[in-house]
N, C-alpha and C positions, 0 to 999 in steps of 0.2 A: 663109378665106384670109390675114386679117389677123395672125393669131396663128400659124402658119406660116412668115410670114415675120416675126414678132418671134422665133421659135424658129432660124431661119436666123442672123437677128442675132448672138444669143448664141454660137452654134455657132462665127460667124464671132469671135468676141471674146476666142470659148478657142482656135482656132487660136493667131490673134495673141498670147495671152501664153504661149502651149506657146512658139514660135518666139523671143519677147522672151527669154522666161526662160529657154533651151536656152543662147543667143547667149550671155546674162548668166553663165554659168555658167564659159563658155570664157574669158570676161575677167576673173572672179572670181580665178581659179585664176594670171592673168598679174598682179595685182590685188596680190594674196601676196607678190611678189617685190618692191613699194616701200616696202611699210612692213607693220609687224605685224595679226595678222588683226581683233585688235579697236579696233584706230586704223582701219582700211581699212572697218571697220562702222560707226564712229561718224562719222565723215567723210561716206559715204553716206548714212545716214540722217538727220543735221543737212544735207542738201543736199536730202535729199529731202523733211522738214520744211517745207523754208524756200518750196521749191516748192509746197508743197500751201499755205502759208497765202499767200503772195502771188493762187494760183487762189481761193483762199473771199473774202480781201478786194474780188476783181474781180467775183465773182459774189455776191456779198452773200447769201449763206445762212443761215439760220436757227442760233442756237446749239445743243447738248442741252439739255437739262431737265430738273431732279432726278436721281434715282437712276443715267440714262444715262452722266451721266458717271464714277460709279463701275463702270459696266459697262464702257463705254470703255476706262479705265485698265484695267481686267484685260484685255481682248482686247490694248491695249499693252503688258501685260506678258509674256504668252503667244505674240503675234504678233510683235512685234519684241525684245523686251528677250531673254524666258529661249529663242527660236529660235533667233534669231540669234547669242547669245554662245556657246547648243549649237552650234550650227553650225562658229563658228569656230573653237572649244578642240576640238572634235570632229577638224575638219582638218588640227588641229597631229601627230595619228597615224592619219590613213587618208586613202592618195589621194581625187582630187577626184572622179574617174568613179566610184570607188564610196559616197563621202558622196552623191553627187546621186543614186545610187539608195537608200540607207537613205532619206534627206528623203523621194523620193518612195514611200516606205511609208505616206504619208500618208491615203491613200486606202482604205486598207485598215481605220485609225483611225475616219475620218470616218465611211464606212458604219455602222462597230459603232456609233460615241456619237450617227450620224443614226437608228438603230433603238433604242436602247437613250432616248434624249432627245427627239427631237424624232416618233417611232412612225414614221417612215417603213418600208414596209415593206419583205423582203428578196424578192424571188421569185429561182426559179431561175436563171435566165438572168443577174441580180445574183450571186448566189451564184459559182455559175459562172467567170464574170468576174472578181469576187476572186481565186479562186483560180488561174484560170490567169494572174492576171497576178504574183501572190505569185511563182508559179512559174517566169513570164518573169525577175523581178528574182532570184530563186536562181542562174539562170541563168547571169544577165549578171555575177552575185557574182563566180561559178567556185564551183570545188573549194576552192578555196583559203581560203574564207570559214570553210568549217567544220575543213578539214586542216591550213592553216599557220598558227596564233594565236598571238600572243601577249599579253600581260599589256595594252600599251599600246594596240594596236589594236584588243581589244575595250572597253579604257576608250572608246576614241574612240567605239567603234559604238554605244555605251552610250547616248552624249551626243547623237549626231545623232537615233537614234530617239527620245530623248527631244525634239530641237526634231521630230520627223514629228507626235509625242502634243499637241506646243505646239500645233502648227499645226490641226490636226484639231479640239483645244477649241476655240481661237479662229475657226475655221469652225463650229461648233455654235451658240455664241455670236450670233456673228453673225447667225446662219439664223433665230433664235429670238427677240431681241431687235428687229434693224434692217430687219426684209425688206421694210419701205414706208417706210423712213428715204431720204435722202441719203445714196450710196454715199461721195462727193467730203468728206461733211462723217465720216464713219463713218470711214475711211480716216485721213483729215488727222488728228482728236483721237488715236487708235489709235497711231498713227505717231508722236505728239508724244509721248504719254506715254512711250512704248516707245523710243523716243530718247535719253530722259532716262534711261533704265538702262544703254541700250548705252554710251552716254557717261561716266557713271561709272563702270565697268568698266573704260572704256581710260584712264582716268584711272587706276586703279587698280591694273592690269594694266601698263601700256606707254608710261607717263608719261617722258618724255628720251629715251627710244627712235626712232635715225632714221627722217625722211620723206623717199622720193624724188619732189617734184613736178617732174615730166614733161608733155609734152606727151602721152604716150600714158598715162600714171595719170590726168592729169587728164580727158583721154575716158574711163578707164576707171571714175573715178567721177561723173561726169558721166550714163554712160551707167546704171551700176548703181543711182545715186540716183533721177536723175528718169525714166527709162523703168522697168527693170525695175519701182521700188518704187513710188515715184509714178502711175505711168500703172499700171502693170500691176496693183497691189496693189489700187486702186480699179475697174477692169474686171474683174477678179478675184472683189470683192464683190459684182458686179452681176450676174453669171454664175451665183455659187452661191447668191443667194436666189431668179433667175430659174429654173432647172435643179434635180433633182433633184440632192442632194448625192453621193450613190452614184455618177452619170453623172459631173458634175459632176469629182467629185475625181479616180476612174478614169481619166481623160481627161485626164490630168495625168501619169502614167506614161509618157503620149510624152517627156517632158521629158527623163529619163536618158538616155533612148535617144535623138533628138537630139542630147543633150549630147556623148554619146561620138562619135556619129556627127562632129561637130565637129570634137572633140577630133583626131580622125583626120583630118580633110581639113585643117586650117589648125593643129596643134601635131604632125603624128606619130605619132598615139599609134596602137596595137595595134588591128585592128580583128580580131577571133576569130569562131571558132565558136558558142562561148557566148551571145556576142554577137546573131547573125543566128538563134539558138534565141528568145532571148528577147524578142526585137523581134519577133517571129512570133507567141508565146504572147501577147504585150499587145497586138497588132495584133488577135488574136480576141478575147479580153478585152472591149476597148474596142467593135470591134464587137456583140458579146452583149449590152452594158449601154448602148449607146446610139443601135443600128440596131433587132435583132430583136425580135419583137411578145415582150410580158411574160406568163407565164401568165395567169390570174384569181387563182389563186391565191397569197399568199404564206408565205414561211412558219409565221408566227406563226399563219396560216387554217390550214394543214395540218396540223397539230402540233397543234392543238386538236381537229381531225376526229377526229386518231388516238384521241386520248387518248378522244374519246367514243364 
C-alpha cells in the first residue's frame, strides 16, 4: 500500500511537470520577442541557478564528492548548455509548435539509451507505445515536414533533434549515477555548470543587442527560470529515478500536445485534424506504457529464444 501511494505521488509530480512545462513553451514564445534567444536562455538560467543556490544554502545539503563533480559537469553540458543552445538556435528556423514536438522526441532516445546502457527491458507494450508516440508526433508535425522543406528549416530541425538527444543522454547519466542522491543537489550543480556555458554563448552571440525589461518579460523570466527550470527539473530528476525511464519519458509526449492546445487557447494558433489524430495516438501510447500490463518476456529474452 505504501509503495502504491508512492507511485501515485510520482505520477502526480509527472502530471504537474507536464502542465508547467507546457505553459512554459507558450511563455518562451512570448519571451523571445523581448530579447535574443541566447540572452533569454542565459537570463533564465542565471535566475534559476541563483534560486537553487539559495535553496541549497538554507537546506545545508552535502556537496558532491570526488568524481561526482565531473559527472555533474557533463550532465550540465548536456542538460543545460547543449540542450538549450540547440533549442534556441533551432527555434530561429522552426516555429515553436514544431520545436516543442521535436524536442519531445526525447522519449525515443531515452528508451533506446536506457535499453543499451541501463539494461532496461523493452516489452511489447513499450515498443508499441513508442511507435504510437512517434506516429502521433509525425501526425502533429504534418505532411509539410516531409514535403515543404528548405535548407534552413532542415538545419533548425537537426539542432532540435540534437537537443532531444542531449536531454536523453543527461537523463541516462542521472539515473545511472545519482538515483540515490539528493535531487536538489544534482539539479543545482548541473544547472550552475550548464549556465556558465549558456552565458558565454549569449555574450559571444548577442552582446549589445537590446533587451526589453517590462512587467511581462520579467514574469516570463521568473516563470521559466524558477518554475519551469528550478522546480520542474528537480521534480523531473525525482520522477526519473523512481519510475521506469521509458514510462517517465514517454509520458512527456503530452507536453507538446498541451502546449499546442494552450497556443490555440491563448495565442489563437490553429487546431488541426492532424493535431487531434496525433493527440489520440500519443494518449493510447502513454496508456500502454503506464497502465497496460506488460508481457513477461522482454524483447531481448524473446530474441534469445528465437535464436535457440
